[in-house]
N, C-alpha and C positions, 0 to 999 in steps of 0.2 A: 228219655227214652233209651235203652240200653241195647248196646250193640250187640247183635250175634256172634258166637263164638266161630273163628274159623274153620272149617273142614279143609282140611287141605289134602289132596290128591293128585297133586305136579309133581311129585318126586324125584320121578326123570329131570325136571328144570331144576332142582337143587334141595336141597334137605335140612331140616334142625338140626342146629349143632347138639349134638348128644352131651349132655349135663358134663358128661365124667371128662368127656374133649374139653370143655373151655374150663374145668379146673386146672387139668393138666398143661392148660397155656399158660393161664392166668400168671405164673409165677415168671415166665421170662418176658414180660410186660414191665415187670413194675423190682423184681427182686434180680435173676439171674439175665441180665440184658445183655450182658458183654457182647461184640462180638464175638463170632464163633470161630476165626481163624486168630483172633488175637493171642498172642503166647505169653501170656499172664498167667496166674490160676485163675481170675475171672475168665477168660475165655476159654481155657482151659476146661474147666468145668463145664461152662455150655458146651462146648464142641464133644465133649462124651455125652451129654445128652440127645447133640443132634445124630452122633452114630448109634446112639441107642434105636432114635425113632427111623434110622435107616433101617437099620436090621428090623425091627419092627413091621416097616413096609415093608421089604423083600419079602420076609416071612409070609407075608400075606398072599403072594405071588408064585413063591417056590424057588427066590433068588436068592445072590448074595448080596452082600448090604456093596460091595463095591461096584453093582451093575445098576444100583438104582443115582440118578440124577434130578433133585430136586427140583422144580419148577415154577412157575406163575397156576398153572393149570395144565388142563387139556390141549387146548389150541394149544400153547407153546410149546408144550413136549410134541406136538403134531407135525407143526413147523418147524422144528430141529431134525425130526425124523427123518421128512422128506426134503426140504432144504439143505440140510446135511450131507446128502448123495450127490449135491449136485458136480462135486467134482468130478464122479465115476465117467469109464469111460461107456457103460453103459448108461442108452438115453432112451430107457422107454418103461414106465410105469403102468399097471396093472391095477385097476380100483375098479367100483362100483358104484352105480347110478344111485343108489340110494343110501352111501354113504351121509356123514356129518358135513354140513358143509365146511366146519373146519378140515374137512380134509380135500373138500372138494376144492376149493376157493384157491387152498395150496396147491394142488397138483393144476390147477387153471394159472396158477404163475408158475410154477414150474415150464406150461408152453411155451410162455416168453423168454425163455434164457436155454428155447433147444430142445427139451424133452417134450418126446413124443408120450401121451397119456391115452391108455383105454378106457371106456367104460362100459363096463360090459352090462347088461340087463337082468333082472332076477324075474320066476314065475311069480305066477299072480299073488303065490301065498311068500313070497318074498324071498324064497331060496336062490339062493345062486345055483346054475346046471355045473359040476364041475371040470364036465367035459367041455364046456365052454370055456372055461375058465383054462385047459390045459390048452386047448388050441391057440390061445391067445397070448400064452408068455413064449417069448424067442430067446434067442442067445443075446439080444440087446437088454432087456428086461434087469433092471436094477432091483425096480422094488415092487411086490404086490402087498396093496393094502385094500385091506378086508376087515370091520369090524366085528366086534363078538356078537353083542345084541343091539338089533338097532335100536335108536334112542325113541322114536315115534312108536313102532309097534312092537318091538320088543323079540321081532324074531330071531332065531338064532345059524349062523351060520355053520356050517362042518370045519373048523377051524383045525384039527389034526389033519384032516385029508388036504383041507389046502394049502399048510404050510408044508407038508410032503410033496405035493406038486411043484409048489415054489423052487422050494433047494432043489428037486430033482433037474429044474431046467437053470442053478445057477442063480438063483436070484434071492434078495434078502426077502422075509416078510415082516411086514408090521402091521399089528391087530390091534385096533383102536378099542378100549376095554371098559371105556369111561363107564358105562352104562351096567356091565359086568361085573369088575371090583366091589370086595364087599359084600356082594349080592350070591356068587358061587363060587364053589372051588375051581381055586384055577392055579396051575402049576406050567408053566413056560417050559422049563426044560420039555416037561411030557407033551406039551401042544407044539412045540417046536415053534419057539414066538422068536424072534429077532428083536422085534422092539414092540415096545407094549405101552401107551400112553395110557393117563387115567388121573382123575379130579377127585380130590378129599372133599370136596361139597356134594358128590355124589352117595356119599354114604356116611354120613353125619359130622363130617368135619367141617373147617373152617374154608369159606372162599378165598382164592388167590395164594392156592397152593396145590401143587399138585408134583406128579411124577414123569419120568419117562423110563422105563426099564431097557438096558440097552447089554445087547448078547455081545460074548467076545469077538465072535467072527462080525457084529456091526460098528463094533467101538473103531475098530481100525478101519473101515472106510469112511467116520463121519466126521464134518469138520464142525467147529462152533459157530451160533450166529449169534451167539453174542461177547464182545472180546472186551478185557479189562483185566481184573486183577487176578486172573487164573485159578479162581476157586473151579471145586468139583471136578476135579481132575482135569481142566483147563477147557471142557466141555461146556460151561454154563457158568461165565463170569457172573458176580454179581453178590452182594452182602448178603448170607445168608437169613431168610425169615424166617428166624428164628421159633418163633410163636408157631406159625404155621406150620414147621414141621414136626414142632411134638404134638399138633394136633392131629396132623396125617397120620403120625405113629401112633396115636392112642386110639384113631379110629380104626387103624389096621389091627391092631390087637382087638379089641371089641368085636368088629366083624368077625374076625378068625375064629371067635371065642366063638361068639352067640349064633354064627350062620344059622345052623340046621333050625336051630330055633325059629330063630327070625322067619327063614321060608316056609316052615311047615305054617305060623301062625298070619305072616301075610297072604301066604297063596292061597289059604282056604278063603278068608276075607275076600280076595281079589274074582274069587269064584262065585261066592255069591253075588259079588258086585253085577258080574258077566251076568249071568244065569237071571237075574232081577230085571237087568236093562236090556235084554234079549226078548223081554214080552213084548216091548212094543211094535209093531206089526209092519215087518218088513226091513227092520232090524238086524246089521251084520259085523261080524269079527273080519278087521284090518289085517291080512297077513295069514300067519299059520298059529291054529288056537292050542298046537301041542306043542311046535319047536321055538317056546317065546321065554321069557324069563318073565318069574312067576309073578311080576307086580305090577305087571304094565297090560293093559287092555283098551285097545282101541278099536271105537264104535262108530259104525257109520249110521246115522239118524236119517233117511233120505226123506228131501223135502225140508230138512227145520236148517237153519240157519246158524254153523258152531258157533258164530262170532254173537247173535243173539239169546243164544243159549248161555254162554258162558256169563253174560252181562247181566244176564234175568236171575244164574243162580245166587249171584252177589256173595255168600259168604261160603260156598262151595267154590273150591280152587280146583278148578280141571284148566288145560290145552286143546287147543287145536293143532295145535303142529309143534315144532323145533321152539323152546324157549328165544333160540339165539335167532330165531324168523320172527317172531311173533307179534314184532311192529307192523308184518306186512298185511294185508288180506288178500293174497295169492295162495291158490292151491298147495299144499304142502305136495313137495317135488318126489318125496317117498311115494305118499300115495297114487301118485301121478304116472311113478315108473310102474309101479301095482296094476295098473291099469282101469284104476277110478277114474271117472268123468270129473271137469270141473265141480259140477254140481257136487257130487256126491263126496270127492274129496274136501269140499267149503262146509259140509252135511256131518263131520266125522268129530270124533272127539276123543283125547286120550286119557285116560283114567290110570293114575301111577302112584301107588301107594306104598307106605314105607312103614320103617319102626313103630311109629307113634301113632298111628292109624286103629282104629277103635273099629267094634261091632255095630255101635251105636252109630255113629258116622255112615256109616254103608250103610243103614237102614233109611237113615234120613234122605243121603243122595240117591237112594234108589227112587223112595218115595216123590220126591223134587224132581228128577232130573224125568221121569216118565210121567208127571202131570204138567211140568213145561214142555215137553215135546209132542203130546199130543195136545196142546194150544197152539204151539208154534206152529205147527204143521198142517192145523188149521185155514 
């Protein structure tokens, strides 16, 4: 009995590595394998490739190569950005209750070392009221942490205005752009971002590699969290993951070149999927239907247990919350903040499309999901 091919609609959790990225990485496992900080010819040659990857990565977000620190991924980048400010005189951080757990858990840690954390609410559409933000930043605020696009609903925040408010009060601004980098055009200079963490595996690069953009203003205040050989301008010690860095650079180069084409095609497929699935009586979109990343659709099917639906779908990969919290059966903290009941939060499914999603897969998904939700709701 042949197994059905996987229809993968969980691209906000992770993406398939683009073959062009893989091909760029392979020589650095078996041929150009020298340590990038070695001073012999082999090491210098690898270091040159790393510097090129830094340029590719920086170019994707409107930064300079020396403003990029390579990490193991967005979670480490977030920890460095937030914990790295522990020595500041200001001991207050402002964030939003719908942030990724990597931000929320790190902020919880900061509370244990004397920081005050303010967790702001959002409206039922997931958007932050900027007046509430303005009221909660004080002369003691060191950092404002607000994500660009939510990982569960895709909802955008007004990043340019948020950075202006933060800077007007003398605070730094960190923007978790993990779900946005590689999908939409980002310019850290135009947006006024001081710290921007992201991961390669969210836009067709390998797992285990990410980056943190650090502005000149933030760099002065940041202290390292890993100590050792003083690599990466003493901000993140450790032997460089050269194949991963090359993969991140190549993924960045491809994303920049193909972003508009990808967006046009994926957005069309996402709209088709959402229109089809909303034929289920009582179903609705969680968050804001307009101000969101184009590949993400979070839909509630009232009365349908999302875990049962995911299991019944079999070869169709979707999720019912953040992939980092998928092992629990608790309702999504993001959807709860939006005002959903436990029952409706546990009846919600996130569909996140990607570069390799096809129209035929969307047709099959609509048909299968509608049939199953009708069955499970009875």
